[in-house]
C-alpha positions, -999 to 999 in steps of 0.1 A, spaced: 247 -905 806 265 -881 788 292 -900 763 318 -875 774 329 -839 779 321 -815 753 352 -795 745 353 -760 725 378 -760 698 400 -734 683 385 -699 674 386 -681 643 381 -642 648 358 -620 628 363 -584 625 340 -578 659 344 -544 669 377 -534 653 383 -508 630 410 -520 605 401 -492 578 385 -499 542 416 -515 528 422 -536 555 387 -547 562 382 -559 527 415 -576 528 406 -595 561 368 -607 550 383 -621 516 404 -641 538 373 -652 558 355 -662 526 383 -680 510 390 -698 544 350 -706 544 355 -723 508 388 -743 516 407 -719 494 439 -716 525 463 -706 506 442 -675 492 435 -671 531 472 -667 542 481 -646 516 451 -620 527 459 -623 563 497 -627 565 502 -588 559 477 -577 583 492 -597 609 526 -583 601 513 -549 607 499 -560 641 460 -563 634 450 -590 660 424 -607 644 444 -620 617 472 -626 640 446 -649 658 434 -663 624 473 -671 612 472 -693 646 443 -709 639 456 -721 603 488 -733 621 472 -752 648 448 -772 624 475 -771 594 452 -754 567 475 -743 542 505 -745 563 526 -774 579 508 -780 614 530 -763 639 518 -759 676 548 -733 685 539 -710 656 503 -711 666 513 -704 698 534 -677 690 505 -659 666 479 -664 694 499 -648 721 509 -620 695 470 -613 694 462 -621 730 486 -599 745 462 -572 724 433 -581 745 417 -603 719 392 -624 735 395 -653 710 431 -654 712 432 -654 750 409 -686 744 429 -705 722 462 -699 740 440 -715 768 431 -745 749 467 -751 738 478 -750 775 448 -771 785 453 -798 760 491 -798 758 499 -790 725 532 -776 717 537 -772 751 538 -787 787 503 -790 799 492 -768 822 460 -764 837 465 -737 858 480 -716 827 453 -723 808 428 -713 834 445 -679 837 438 -673 798 405 -683 800 398 -664 830 410 -631 806 385 -640 777 358 -648 802 364 -613 818 353 -600 780 322 -624 785 333 -650 758 313 -681 767 336 -709 754 360 -695 781 331 -694 810 324 -730 798 360 -739 803 366 -724 836 333 -745 847 349 -773 831 382 -772 851 360 -761 885 341 -794 878 368 -819 872 391 -802 899 419 -796 876 443 -770 888 422 -759 913 400 -779 941 369 -796 926 341 -771 933 306 -781 918 290 -749 931 314 -726 914 312 -747 882 276 -747 881 278 -707 882 305 -709 851 283 -731 831 251 -712 836 268 -680 826 279 -696 791 247 -713 790 230 -680 794 247 -666 763 230 -697 743 261 -718 745 252 -753 743 279 -771 760 272 -750 791 234 -754 787 240 -796 786 261 -793 816 240 -771 837 214 -801 827 236 -825 838 245 -813 869 210 -803 880 197 -841 871 228 -855 889 228 -834 918 260 -824 919 268 -801 947 230 -800 957 200 -819 958 185 -830 924 166 -807 906 151 -827 878 122 -795 863 155 -771 860 174 -801 846 145 -809 817 142 -773 812 179 -767 799 186 -800 788 153 -793 761 175 -755 756 206 -773 749 186 -797 724 179 -767 705 214 -759 697 221 -791 681 233 -815 712 205 -840 706 213 -875 721 232 -864 752 203 -834 756 177 -864 753 193 -885 779 193 -859 803 158 -850 800 146 -886 797 163 -893 831 148 -859 843 111 -873 833 115 -904 854 123 -880 885 88 -858 877 58 -866 887 35 -869 856 17 -837 864 50 -818 861 67 -833 829 39 -803 809 50 -779 829 86 -784 827 81 -787 790 63 -756 791 92 -739 809 117 -747 782 92 -733 756 93 -699 775 128 -700 781 137 -702 744 109 -678 736 121 -651 758 160 -657 745 170 -669 776 157 -643 798 129 -664 817 149 -695 825 156 -713 856 190 -708 878 
């Protein structure tokens, strides 16, 4: 059995498709490099002027620094303020981060309904992390009625974007037979795919259980299907 739900974390924003101009791009990327090296004060100095100019990616990243207490005192209220500034400009990573603060109740009263609203905004832009979180809310019956069928739809959307937790939950639901009869063949495939994304222990638990449910002749077929799924870059995988 899985040891616990896998929850996504706060998201740092990259440049994406944002056009910042040459000078701003250099400053933004310098901040990313500094953050990766653990030079948090340097990252803050690079991003603060951009955030003040209204650059959503920089605003989101200042929110990340405030939430995690990197180079500044941890401050969830300040993190929320920066995230919302970026989220209201349509930045999907920031929309997701606002949702997470509401989901966990960090700096605000826990509100899964509000979290769901923000996750839906990011999921509309095909952010796999938010697709997974919508699936999790539906699977757990948080803020919405428990709905295994729709939970699986959302987990599968994330899974097809090569998001490991979505792949793992797809496999788990198929193996456990949540909302439908167990489908160990498909569960085996998705667990094997999740394993390639580093979720080794939980993935092994699922595909080992699936093997016990399969006929001996079906195990090599499931293994071949998993290899094909990965080789096709998830274009040829079971529903």
